[in-house]
Each structure stands twice: as structure tokens, then as C-alpha cells.
N, C-alpha and C positions, 0 to 999 in steps of 0.2 A: 083195802089193798089195792095199790094202784099197778096198773100192768099195760104191756107194750103188746099185747096179743094182737089187737086190731091191726097195728101197724106191721109186725112181723107176717100177717096173714097176708096183708094186702101187697107187701113187698114180693109175695111169692105169688100173687094173683089167685089166691084160693079163696073159694067161698066160704061161709059159716058151714054150709053142708059137705065140703068136700074135707073140711079140717074135722068136724065131727066124726065122719065116716073113718079117717084116718086114725082117729083117737078112741073110736067105738063108743063113742057119746052122742047124746043127740045135739040136733042143730040149737036146741033151745038152752042148753047147758054152754054150748060156745058164746051165744050171744049173752047169757048172764054173767059169764068171765069177763067178756069184753066190757059189760056195761057196770062192772063193779059190784054187780049184785049177790053175786056168788064166788067165794075164793075156793081155789081147786083143792083138791086132797093131795097128799104128798105124791102118792103114785102117779096121779095125772099130770102134775107139775113136773115130773121128772120125765113123763112122756112128751109134754110139751117141749122141753129143753131139749130132749133127744130129736125129736121132728124137727126143729128148727136148728140145731146144732149148736146152741148156744148155752151158756150157764143160765141156772133156775134165776139168778141174780139179776140177769138180764133182761128177764121178762117182767118179774113182780118185785114190788117195793113197798115198804110199809107206806102208810100214810104221810110221815114226814119226807118222803123221797128217800129213806135210806134202804139199801138192797138187805 
């Protein structure tokens, strides 16, 4: 699954550590999400969407680029 997590985080000048703390996950989890090694659980995807104020589809896309 492709995602815009790194871009959204950078636009807000957040470190991986700060984002991890805000979501109550490890920095390693954030790194794995950003590099596509890990797909988030649905509750985590909702937390990310609420935190960034965007729909989940604006963060995550399938491999063909479809939301």
C-alpha cells in the first residue's frame, strides 16, 4: 500500500518520534509505515486521518494508485 504519510508529516514539521508519540506507537512503526513495510490497522489509519485532518483515502492508496 502506498501512502503520503512522510509528506504529510514533513508539511507539519513533525519528526517520526513526535508523530509516534501523538499516535501512541513506536518510532519504528512510523518508519515501517512510511517505507511501506507495514500497513496500518484500521484504528491506526483513522487516528492518522484525524490527526492530519484528511480522509484516509488522502493518506493511503492501493498499489495501482487507487484510493
